[in-house]
Z-matrix of the N, CA and C atoms (Angstrom, degrees):
N
C 1 1.445
C 2 1.525 1 106.70
N 3 1.291 2 116.33 1 127.58
C 4 1.454 3 120.39 2 -179.09
C 5 1.520 4 110.32 3 -88.95
N 6 1.345 5 115.91 4 166.03
C 7 1.471 6 119.59 5 177.92
C 8 1.517 7 110.74 6 -61.52
N 9 1.340 8 116.60 7 -34.90
C 10 1.457 9 119.88 8 179.88
C 11 1.533 10 110.64 9 -62.36
N 12 1.337 11 116.86 10 -45.03
C 13 1.465 12 120.48 11 178.51
C 14 1.520 13 110.44 12 -66.51
N 15 1.327 14 116.62 13 -38.25
C 16 1.444 15 120.64 14 -178.82
C 17 1.526 16 110.86 15 -60.98
N 18 1.312 17 117.14 16 -36.82
C 19 1.454 18 120.98 17 -177.70
C 20 1.531 19 112.98 18 -72.01
N 21 1.334 20 117.81 19 -13.98
C 22 1.457 21 119.68 20 177.57
C 23 1.528 22 111.37 21 -66.16
N 24 1.314 23 116.74 22 -22.89
C 25 1.451 24 121.45 23 -179.32
C 26 1.516 25 108.66 24 -114.04
N 27 1.318 26 115.59 25 123.90
C 28 1.452 27 121.16 26 -179.56
C 29 1.516 28 107.61 27 -121.56
N 30 1.309 29 116.47 28 132.36
C 31 1.450 30 121.98 29 -179.73
C 32 1.527 31 108.01 30 -113.21
N 33 1.342 32 115.57 31 115.98
C 34 1.454 33 120.91 32 -179.90
C 35 1.525 34 109.46 33 -121.87
N 36 1.317 35 115.06 34 136.09
C 37 1.452 36 122.55 35 -177.26
C 38 1.526 37 108.36 36 -119.02
N 39 1.331 38 116.45 37 128.79
C 40 1.464 39 120.02 38 179.76
C 41 1.519 40 109.70 39 -66.82
N 42 1.326 41 116.00 40 138.12
C 43 1.460 42 121.81 41 179.25
C 44 1.529 43 108.79 42 -78.85
N 45 1.339 44 117.66 43 133.80
C 46 1.469 45 119.56 44 177.78
C 47 1.530 46 110.78 45 -64.11
N 48 1.319 47 115.31 46 164.95
C 49 1.464 48 120.93 47 179.86
C 50 1.531 49 109.69 48 -57.77
N 51 1.320 50 116.18 49 126.05
C 52 1.461 51 121.95 50 -177.02
C 53 1.518 52 110.85 51 -59.96
N 54 1.337 53 114.13 52 132.07
C 55 1.457 54 120.02 53 177.12
C 56 1.512 55 114.91 54 83.03
N 57 1.319 56 118.88 55 -5.22
C 58 1.462 57 121.48 56 -179.38
C 59 1.533 58 108.94 57 -102.12
N 60 1.333 59 118.13 58 100.36
C 61 1.464 60 120.84 59 -177.23
C 62 1.531 61 113.54 60 -67.48
N 63 1.336 62 116.74 61 -15.88
C 64 1.464 63 120.11 62 -179.04
C 65 1.531 64 112.61 63 -90.00
N 66 1.338 65 117.30 64 -15.21
C 67 1.468 66 120.77 65 -178.90
C 68 1.519 67 109.04 66 -76.79
N 69 1.321 68 115.08 67 140.21
C 70 1.462 69 121.22 68 -179.06
C 71 1.526 70 108.14 69 -141.90
N 72 1.315 71 116.72 70 137.77
C 73 1.463 72 120.41 71 176.52
C 74 1.521 73 108.89 72 -118.64
N 75 1.324 74 115.18 73 152.94
C 76 1.460 75 120.70 74 -176.47
C 77 1.522 76 110.77 75 -133.07
N 78 1.302 77 115.14 76 156.04
C 79 1.462 78 122.97 77 176.25
C 80 1.519 79 107.34 78 -138.41
N 81 1.318 80 115.94 79 137.66
C 82 1.469 81 121.26 80 171.79
C 83 1.517 82 106.48 81 -135.71
N 84 1.330 83 116.25 82 122.52
C 85 1.460 84 121.66 83 179.83
C 86 1.519 85 108.39 84 -131.59
N 87 1.320 86 115.07 85 142.85
C 88 1.456 87 121.09 86 -179.55
C 89 1.521 88 108.16 87 -131.51
N 90 1.342 89 115.82 88 121.09
C 91 1.456 90 121.48 89 179.55
C 92 1.527 91 107.54 90 -107.36
N 93 1.352 92 117.87 91 118.70
C 94 1.466 93 120.15 92 -179.08
C 95 1.529 94 111.52 93 -62.19
N 96 1.353 95 117.31 94 148.27
C 97 1.461 96 119.87 95 -177.28
C 98 1.536 97 113.03 96 -60.28
N 99 1.326 98 117.89 97 -30.30
C 100 1.459 99 120.63 98 179.46
C 101 1.517 100 113.21 99 -68.49
N 102 1.342 101 116.91 100 -19.75
C 103 1.465 102 120.97 101 179.46
C 104 1.525 103 112.63 102 -87.18
N 105 1.336 104 116.88 103 -5.59
C 106 1.458 105 120.80 104 -178.07
C 107 1.523 106 110.40 105 -115.53
N 108 1.305 107 116.34 106 139.89
C 109 1.454 108 121.68 107 175.04
C 110 1.524 109 107.55 108 -88.25
N 111 1.286 110 117.08 109 -179.59
C 112 1.454 111 120.24 110 178.46
C 113 1.524 112 110.40 111 -71.38
N 114 1.318 113 115.29 112 159.07
C 115 1.457 114 122.65 113 173.93
C 116 1.518 115 106.36 114 -110.33
N 117 1.311 116 117.03 115 131.52
C 118 1.461 117 120.96 116 175.09
C 119 1.518 118 106.64 117 -109.93
N 120 1.331 119 114.88 118 118.31
C 121 1.467 120 120.93 119 -177.47
C 122 1.518 121 108.52 120 -139.66
N 123 1.311 122 117.40 121 126.41
C 124 1.464 123 121.22 122 179.30
C 125 1.517 124 112.65 123 61.13
N 126 1.320 125 117.46 124 31.90
C 127 1.459 126 121.06 125 -179.87
C 128 1.522 127 114.01 126 78.12
N 129 1.305 128 117.20 127 4.90
C 130 1.467 129 122.88 128 -178.00
C 131 1.526 130 108.87 129 -111.88
N 132 1.327 131 117.20 130 135.53
C 133 1.469 132 121.85 131 178.24
C 134 1.529 133 109.30 132 -96.70
N 135 1.341 134 115.84 133 130.11
C 136 1.459 135 122.59 134 179.01
C 137 1.520 136 108.36 135 -117.65
N 138 1.345 137 116.96 136 129.47
C 139 1.462 138 122.53 137 178.75
C 140 1.533 139 108.69 138 -113.03
N 141 1.334 140 116.43 139 137.82
C 142 1.460 141 120.93 140 179.24
C 143 1.521 142 109.87 141 -75.15
N 144 1.339 143 116.23 142 130.34
C 145 1.460 144 122.85 143 177.84
C 146 1.527 145 109.74 144 -104.95
N 147 1.328 146 116.54 145 -29.30
C 148 1.459 147 122.36 146 -179.88
C 149 1.523 148 108.05 147 -124.41
N 150 1.330 149 117.13 148 170.80
C 151 1.467 150 118.82 149 175.43
C 152 1.538 151 111.15 150 -60.29
N 153 1.307 152 115.48 151 149.02
C 154 1.465 153 122.48 152 173.64
C 155 1.520 154 105.94 153 -89.57
N 156 1.325 155 117.47 154 114.04
C 157 1.455 156 122.57 155 -175.41
C 158 1.528 157 109.38 156 -107.57
N 159 1.329 158 114.74 157 130.23
C 160 1.458 159 121.91 158 178.49
C 161 1.525 160 107.81 159 -120.52
N 162 1.318 161 116.10 160 126.20
C 163 1.457 162 121.50 161 174.41
C 164 1.525 163 106.97 162 -124.84
N 165 1.320 164 116.27 163 131.55
C 166 1.467 165 120.37 164 -179.28
C 167 1.519 166 109.07 165 -135.14
N 168 1.325 167 114.54 166 148.15
C 169 1.455 168 121.38 167 179.30
C 170 1.519 169 107.38 168 -137.05
N 171 1.347 170 116.67 169 134.11
C 172 1.463 171 121.04 170 -179.10
C 173 1.521 172 110.69 171 -124.38
N 174 1.322 173 115.14 172 141.39
C 175 1.459 174 121.49 173 174.30
C 176 1.525 175 107.58 174 -154.70
N 177 1.335 176 115.23 175 157.02
C 178 1.458 177 120.56 176 -178.35
C 179 1.516 178 110.34 177 -77.58
N 180 1.325 179 115.37 178 138.80
C 181 1.457 180 123.16 179 172.63
C 182 1.524 181 105.36 180 -126.53
N 183 1.321 182 116.22 181 90.90
C 184 1.470 183 123.25 182 -171.69
C 185 1.528 184 108.59 183 60.80
N 186 1.328 185 118.41 184 -119.55
C 187 1.465 186 121.40 185 -177.78
C 188 1.526 187 112.81 186 -93.65
N 189 1.303 188 116.95 187 1.18
C 190 1.466 189 121.76 188 -177.04
C 191 1.524 190 110.41 189 -111.74
N 192 1.319 191 115.58 190 161.01
C 193 1.456 192 121.53 191 179.44
C 194 1.528 193 109.01 192 -104.97
N 195 1.321 194 116.10 193 119.63
C 196 1.456 195 121.95 194 179.82
C 197 1.532 196 108.41 195 -94.09
N 198 1.322 197 116.33 196 121.89
C 199 1.461 198 121.18 197 -178.07
C 200 1.527 199 109.22 198 -122.68
N 201 1.330 200 115.85 199 123.66
C 202 1.453 201 121.87 200 175.01
C 203 1.524 202 107.72 201 -100.14
N 204 1.321 203 116.67 202 126.39
C 205 1.463 204 122.35 203 -179.77
C 206 1.520 205 108.09 204 -115.02
N 207 1.321 206 116.12 205 126.19
C 208 1.470 207 121.61 206 175.27
C 209 1.524 208 107.86 207 -115.72
N 210 1.323 209 116.17 208 126.56
C 211 1.464 210 121.23 209 176.71
C 212 1.524 211 108.34 210 -115.66
N 213 1.323 212 115.11 211 139.32
C 214 1.462 213 119.13 212 176.25
C 215 1.520 214 109.30 213 -144.80
N 216 1.328 215 114.83 214 142.41
C 217 1.464 216 121.76 215 179.59
C 218 1.518 217 108.36 216 -171.65
N 219 1.316 218 115.08 217 163.42
C 220 1.455 219 121.68 218 170.59
C 221 1.520 220 105.94 219 -117.81
N 222 1.340 221 114.94 220 127.61
C 223 1.456 222 120.65 221 -179.08
C 224 1.521 223 109.72 222 -122.59
N 225 1.304 224 115.77 223 164.38
C 226 1.454 225 122.01 224 176.47
C 227 1.522 226 108.04 225 -127.23
N 228 1.331 227 114.97 226 139.56
C 229 1.455 228 120.56 227 178.89
C 230 1.523 229 108.18 228 -153.38
N 231 1.329 230 118.32 229 148.72
C 232 1.463 231 119.66 230 178.15
C 233 1.531 232 111.60 231 -65.95
N 234 1.323 233 116.11 232 140.80
C 235 1.459 234 122.00 233 175.80
C 236 1.532 235 108.30 234 -61.58
N 237 1.319 236 116.56 235 138.31
C 238 1.460 237 121.39 236 -178.61
C 239 1.525 238 112.79 237 -68.17
N 240 1.328 239 117.70 238 -18.90
C 241 1.471 240 120.67 239 -178.46
C 242 1.522 241 113.43 240 -101.73
N 243 1.352 242 117.09 241 -45.68
C 244 1.471 243 119.15 242 -173.54
C 245 1.526 244 113.68 243 -112.02
N 246 1.325 245 117.68 244 -6.69
C 247 1.461 246 124.72 245 178.07
C 248 1.527 247 114.65 246 70.44
N 249 1.329 248 118.18 247 6.68
C 250 1.464 249 121.12 248 175.90
C 251 1.528 250 108.87 249 -73.67
N 252 1.340 251 117.72 250 147.82
C 253 1.478 252 119.38 251 178.63
C 254 1.531 253 110.22 252 -60.64
N 255 1.322 254 115.61 253 135.51
C 256 1.459 255 122.01 254 -179.98
C 257 1.520 256 109.27 255 -122.00
N 258 1.310 257 115.63 256 142.07
C 259 1.463 258 122.22 257 -179.80
C 260 1.525 259 108.57 258 -94.61
N 261 1.328 260 116.54 259 128.38
C 262 1.457 261 122.25 260 179.43
C 263 1.520 262 107.87 261 -120.75
N 264 1.326 263 116.39 262 119.30
C 265 1.468 264 121.13 263 177.67
C 266 1.518 265 108.38 264 -102.05
N 267 1.322 266 115.34 265 128.39
C 268 1.451 267 121.26 266 179.83
C 269 1.520 268 109.14 267 -114.46
N 270 1.312 269 116.20 268 130.33
C 271 1.462 270 123.37 269 172.25
C 272 1.526 271 105.30 270 -151.59
N 273 1.324 272 116.24 271 96.66
C 274 1.456 273 121.36 272 -174.59
C 275 1.524 274 110.81 273 -132.90
N 276 1.327 275 116.27 274 147.05
C 277 1.464 276 123.73 275 175.31
C 278 1.523 277 109.08 276 -113.65
N 279 1.323 278 115.37 277 139.47
C 280 1.459 279 121.62 278 178.10
C 281 1.522 280 108.52 279 -132.44
N 282 1.323 281 116.98 280 145.87
C 283 1.450 282 122.15 281 -179.27
C 284 1.523 283 109.25 282 -116.02
N 285 1.335 284 115.52 283 127.18
C 286 1.466 285 122.74 284 178.86
C 287 1.518 286 108.32 285 -122.24
N 288 1.326 287 116.00 286 143.71
C 289 1.448 288 122.25 287 177.06
C 290 1.521 289 107.51 288 -118.64
N 291 1.342 290 116.56 289 109.92
C 292 1.465 291 122.31 290 179.01
C 293 1.518 292 107.82 291 -86.10
N 294 1.327 293 115.94 292 127.92
C 295 1.454 294 120.02 293 -174.82
C 296 1.524 295 110.37 294 -139.68
N 297 1.347 296 115.43 295 148.33
C 298 1.458 297 121.20 296 176.91
C 299 1.528 298 111.44 297 -81.04
N 300 1.288 299 117.03 298 -15.72
C 301 1.466 300 120.09 299 -178.07
C 302 1.532 301 109.70 300 -120.67
N 303 1.333 302 114.38 301 157.71
C 304 1.459 303 118.84 302 174.86
C 305 1.512 304 107.74 303 -65.53
N 306 1.301 305 115.31 304 128.82
C 307 1.459 306 118.81 305 -174.57
C 308 1.516 307 109.06 306 -145.26
N 309 1.282 308 116.03 307 128.97
C 310 1.455 309 122.19 308 173.96
C 311 1.516 310 107.23 309 -107.92
N 312 1.322 311 117.03 310 139.60
C 313 1.462 312 117.99 311 178.34
C 314 1.530 313 110.33 312 -63.71
N 315 1.321 314 116.63 313 136.25
C 316 1.463 315 120.35 314 176.34
C 317 1.524 316 107.75 315 -68.47
N 318 1.337 317 115.60 316 164.91
C 319 1.465 318 119.08 317 179.70
C 320 1.522 319 110.56 318 -58.97
N 321 1.334 320 116.14 319 -36.86
C 322 1.458 321 121.41 320 179.90
C 323 1.536 322 110.27 321 -64.55
N 324 1.350 323 116.43 322 -46.10
C 325 1.465 324 120.81 323 178.43
C 326 1.519 325 111.23 324 -64.19
N 327 1.331 326 116.62 325 -41.56
C 328 1.464 327 120.86 326 -177.28
C 329 1.526 328 111.10 327 -62.72
N 330 1.336 329 116.98 328 -34.59
C 331 1.455 330 119.73 329 178.60
C 332 1.521 331 111.64 330 -74.35
N 333 1.336 332 116.50 331 -35.12
C 334 1.465 333 120.61 332 -176.90
C 335 1.518 334 112.56 333 -77.99
N 336 1.340 335 116.93 334 -44.94
C 337 1.456 336 119.93 335 -173.75
C 338 1.511 337 110.49 336 -134.33
N 339 1.299 338 114.97 337 148.47
C 340 1.453 339 121.30 338 176.45
C 341 1.525 340 106.72 339 -104.92
N 342 1.333 341 116.46 340 103.11
C 343 1.458 342 119.62 341 -178.74
C 344 1.515 343 110.11 342 -140.42
N 345 1.322 344 115.01 343 163.42
C 346 1.458 345 121.98 344 178.02
C 347 1.522 346 107.83 345 -115.64
N 348 1.316 347 115.61 346 139.94
C 349 1.464 348 121.04 347 178.59
C 350 1.524 349 108.65 348 -94.18
N 351 1.337 350 115.80 349 130.84
C 352 1.464 351 122.49 350 177.30
C 353 1.518 352 107.35 351 -114.84
N 354 1.313 353 115.99 352 115.21
C 355 1.473 354 120.89 353 179.87
C 356 1.514 355 108.62 354 -82.25
N 357 1.342 356 116.35 355 130.04
C 358 1.460 357 121.42 356 177.65
C 359 1.530 358 108.71 357 -125.38
N 360 1.330 359 115.52 358 161.39
C 361 1.471 360 121.10 359 -177.67
C 362 1.528 361 112.70 360 -84.75
N 363 1.339 362 116.66 361 -37.06
C 364 1.465 363 119.80 362 -178.46
C 365 1.525 364 109.41 363 -157.83
N 366 1.336 365 115.28 364 161.21
C 367 1.467 366 120.32 365 176.49
C 368 1.520 367 108.66 366 -81.66
N 369 1.295 368 115.93 367 138.26
C 370 1.454 369 121.98 368 177.28
C 371 1.524 370 107.87 369 -124.92
N 372 1.301 371 115.90 370 163.64
C 373 1.470 372 119.48 371 179.27
C 374 1.530 373 110.41 372 -64.13
N 375 1.349 374 117.00 373 -38.62
C 376 1.457 375 121.63 374 176.72
C 377 1.523 376 108.87 375 -120.58
N 378 1.332 377 116.45 376 126.47
C 379 1.465 378 121.99 377 179.63
C 380 1.518 379 108.92 378 -93.29
N 381 1.315 380 116.18 379 129.82
C 382 1.460 381 121.40 380 176.57
C 383 1.527 382 107.85 381 -81.76
N 384 1.338 383 116.66 382 111.22
C 385 1.465 384 121.33 383 -178.63
C 386 1.532 385 111.17 384 -108.35
N 387 1.326 386 116.71 385 16.52
C 388 1.461 387 121.49 386 -176.38
C 389 1.523 388 112.24 387 -55.74
N 390 1.329 389 117.73 388 -47.91
C 391 1.470 390 120.01 389 -178.64
C 392 1.524 391 111.68 390 -61.06
N 393 1.322 392 116.98 391 -38.42
C 394 1.462 393 119.94 392 -179.61
C 395 1.533 394 111.22 393 -72.19
N 396 1.327 395 117.69 394 -32.48
C 397 1.471 396 120.75 395 176.36
C 398 1.521 397 109.88 396 -64.41
N 399 1.340 398 117.16 397 -47.66
C 400 1.468 399 119.81 398 -179.24
C 401 1.518 400 111.25 399 -68.11
N 402 1.317 401 117.40 400 -36.36
C 403 1.458 402 120.80 401 175.79
C 404 1.532 403 109.77 402 -61.21
N 405 1.327 404 116.70 403 -44.11
C 406 1.461 405 121.40 404 178.84
C 407 1.524 406 111.58 405 -61.03
N 408 1.326 407 116.44 406 -41.47
C 409 1.465 408 120.34 407 178.71
C 410 1.520 409 110.81 408 -63.45
N 411 1.327 410 117.32 409 -48.30
C 412 1.465 411 120.40 410 -178.48
C 413 1.524 412 111.18 411 -63.29
N 414 1.335 413 117.55 412 -40.11
C 415 1.464 414 120.67 413 178.99
C 416 1.526 415 112.24 414 -67.46
N 417 1.324 416 117.95 415 -19.18
C 418 1.462 417 122.21 416 -179.69
C 419 1.526 418 112.69 417 -84.64
N 420 1.318 419 117.28 418 -16.51
C 421 1.465 420 120.54 419 -177.23
C 422 1.526 421 110.85 420 -73.87
N 423 1.326 422 117.56 421 141.84
C 424 1.466 423 119.37 422 178.30
C 425 1.531 424 110.79 423 -72.73
N 426 1.328 425 115.94 424 148.05
C 427 1.460 426 120.09 425 177.35
C 428 1.524 427 111.35 426 -73.72
N 429 1.332 428 115.82 427 -30.89
C 430 1.464 429 120.97 428 179.05
C 431 1.524 430 107.89 429 -135.71
N 432 1.317 431 116.32 430 124.40
C 433 1.467 432 121.43 431 -178.38
C 434 1.527 433 108.85 432 -92.94
N 435 1.331 434 116.32 433 127.84
C 436 1.467 435 121.71 434 175.17
C 437 1.518 436 109.00 435 -128.46
N 438 1.328 437 116.36 436 137.98
C 439 1.466 438 120.00 437 177.65
C 440 1.519 439 110.41 438 -69.33
N 441 1.352 440 116.79 439 -29.90
C 442 1.459 441 122.95 440 174.12
C 443 1.528 442 107.19 441 -158.85
N 444 1.338 443 117.69 442 155.43
C 445 1.472 444 118.83 443 -179.15
C 446 1.528 445 113.32 444 -60.36
N 447 1.322 446 117.29 445 -28.41
C 448 1.461 447 120.61 446 -178.67
C 449 1.517 448 114.28 447 -97.32
N 450 1.307 449 118.56 448 19.96
C 451 1.465 450 121.52 449 -178.89
C 452 1.529 451 109.77 450 -57.34
N 453 1.330 452 115.77 451 129.96
C 454 1.463 453 121.60 452 -177.29
C 455 1.525 454 112.74 453 -92.98
N 456 1.318 455 117.26 454 -6.27
C 457 1.460 456 119.88 455 175.90
C 458 1.515 457 114.00 456 78.99
N 459 1.324 458 115.23 457 -150.96
C 460 1.460 459 122.84 458 -177.58
C 461 1.523 460 109.95 459 -111.92
N 462 1.317 461 116.10 460 151.18
C 463 1.461 462 121.52 461 175.13
C 464 1.530 463 107.88 462 -65.98
N 465 1.334 464 117.78 463 129.59
C 466 1.463 465 119.59 464 -179.15
C 467 1.526 466 113.45 465 -69.82
N 468 1.342 467 117.05 466 -15.65
C 469 1.474 468 119.75 467 -179.27
C 470 1.519 469 112.36 468 -93.54
N 471 1.352 470 116.54 469 -50.37
C 472 1.473 471 118.40 470 -173.71
C 473 1.527 472 113.15 471 -107.43
N 474 1.353 473 117.87 472 -15.21
C 475 1.452 474 121.03 473 177.19
C 476 1.517 475 115.29 474 84.28
N 477 1.336 476 118.24 475 5.54
C 478 1.470 477 120.48 476 178.44
C 479 1.530 478 109.93 477 -77.63
N 480 1.363 479 116.69 478 147.17
C 481 1.467 480 119.48 479 176.58
C 482 1.526 481 110.92 480 -63.75
N 483 1.327 482 116.92 481 138.91
C 484 1.464 483 121.62 482 -177.92
C 485 1.520 484 112.99 483 -97.52
N 486 1.328 485 118.54 484 -1.14
C 487 1.459 486 121.39 485 178.32
C 488 1.525 487 109.46 486 -73.75
N 489 1.330 488 116.22 487 124.28
C 490 1.456 489 120.15 488 174.08
C 491 1.514 490 115.25 489 90.03
N 492 1.306 491 119.54 490 -32.93
C 493 1.466 492 120.98 491 -179.54
C 494 1.518 493 109.24 492 -151.40
N 495 1.328 494 114.74 493 161.10
C 496 1.459 495 118.35 494 178.21
C 497 1.525 496 108.14 495 -91.77
N 498 1.302 497 116.21 496 157.35
C 499 1.461 498 119.83 497 -174.28
C 500 1.520 499 112.98 498 -82.52
N 501 1.332 500 118.75 499 -21.86
C 502 1.453 501 120.75 500 179.74
C 503 1.517 502 113.89 501 87.54
N 504 1.314 503 118.10 502 11.10
C 505 1.465 504 120.80 503 179.20
C 506 1.520 505 111.71 504 -71.10
N 507 1.314 506 116.70 505 -23.77
C 508 1.458 507 119.75 506 178.21
C 509 1.517 508 114.04 507 88.30
N 510 1.243 509 118.36 508 64.88
C 511 1.464 510 121.98 509 171.35
C 512 1.514 511 114.40 510 74.36
N 513 1.317 512 111.71 511 171.02
C 514 1.458 513 118.37 512 -178.54
C 515 1.513 514 110.41 513 -85.14
N 516 1.279 515 115.92 514 144.22
C 517 1.455 516 121.83 515 177.58
C 518 1.519 517 107.45 516 -100.09
N 519 1.327 518 116.94 517 129.93
C 520 1.458 519 120.91 518 -179.26
C 521 1.522 520 109.40 519 -86.08
N 522 1.295 521 114.72 520 139.26
C 523 1.459 522 121.29 521 176.24
C 524 1.528 523 107.55 522 -66.94
N 525 1.338 524 119.47 523 122.87
C 526 1.471 525 121.22 524 -176.67
C 527 1.528 526 112.74 525 -57.92
N 528 1.295 527 118.62 526 -25.66
C 529 1.465 528 120.55 527 179.90
C 530 1.523 529 111.43 528 -71.12
N 531 1.340 530 116.94 529 -19.77
C 532 1.455 531 120.88 530 -177.26
C 533 1.529 532 113.13 531 -103.71
N 534 1.339 533 119.32 532 0.46
C 535 1.468 534 122.02 533 -175.99
C 536 1.523 535 112.62 534 -59.60
N 537 1.333 536 118.67 535 -37.45
C 538 1.461 537 121.39 536 -179.15
C 539 1.527 538 111.43 537 -65.76
N 540 1.332 539 117.67 538 -27.71
C 541 1.457 540 120.74 539 179.12
C 542 1.522 541 112.80 540 -72.88
N 543 1.329 542 117.55 541 -20.38
C 544 1.465 543 121.61 542 -177.23
C 545 1.516 544 111.47 543 -65.17
N 546 1.316 545 119.23 544 -29.31
C 547 1.462 546 122.17 545 -178.35
C 548 1.513 547 114.61 546 -87.35
N 549 1.294 548 119.45 547 -3.30
C 550 1.464 549 122.56 548 -177.64
C 551 1.519 550 109.85 549 -76.66
N 552 1.344 551 114.53 550 130.92
C 553 1.464 552 121.29 551 176.94
C 554 1.536 553 107.10 552 -104.76
N 555 1.316 554 116.65 553 129.31
C 556 1.461 555 121.80 554 179.02
C 557 1.510 556 107.97 555 -104.33
N 558 1.333 557 115.43 556 123.89
C 559 1.458 558 120.36 557 -178.84
C 560 1.524 559 109.42 558 -81.12
N 561 1.315 560 115.63 559 142.25
C 562 1.459 561 121.95 560 177.14
C 563 1.519 562 108.06 561 -87.02
N 564 1.342 563 119.30 562 116.50
C 565 1.468 564 121.59 563 -177.61
C 566 1.530 565 113.09 564 -66.00
N 567 1.311 566 118.43 565 -18.19
C 568 1.465 567 120.56 566 -179.99
C 569 1.514 568 112.59 567 -78.29
N 570 1.311 569 117.96 568 -11.74
C 571 1.483 570 120.63 569 -179.25
C 572 1.486 571 112.33 570 -89.24
């Protein structure tokens, strides 16, 4: 997904009534899979299979605005080992603290909650949370896609998938340059 495509979708959340700690505003947005292109992250292509759903909730936390962002979607991507399509379900919550001042979480806050501080210039009636939504989505993607934890991958000789059946190539072939290393015995120094 390019920055140009990303900008086609804007997520804005209404700011709760200033000074009212009990006021809370919510946003729910659903982007159909046909409206989204693939995402390429870490050399892996992810395609949307279900709608991309964004739910956000805002409330005041003293002088700062606490925003919880939940992203959910089902994506498809080739398995890193066998290249078969793999289903990836995302359902993640992220906490952001919008603040007018530079603020680092105290050690006490950092231990209690995992949140990111977003510095803003001024309060507006509607807060643009688009960057945090896309950040949440990217952080939810796996670094390595596997169709199953025990995926055996592809045969290095013929390229057939090894999950479920053997390829029939007949064992591994040793590189002739490494044959002399096969006879080396390494002593264990702990013995």
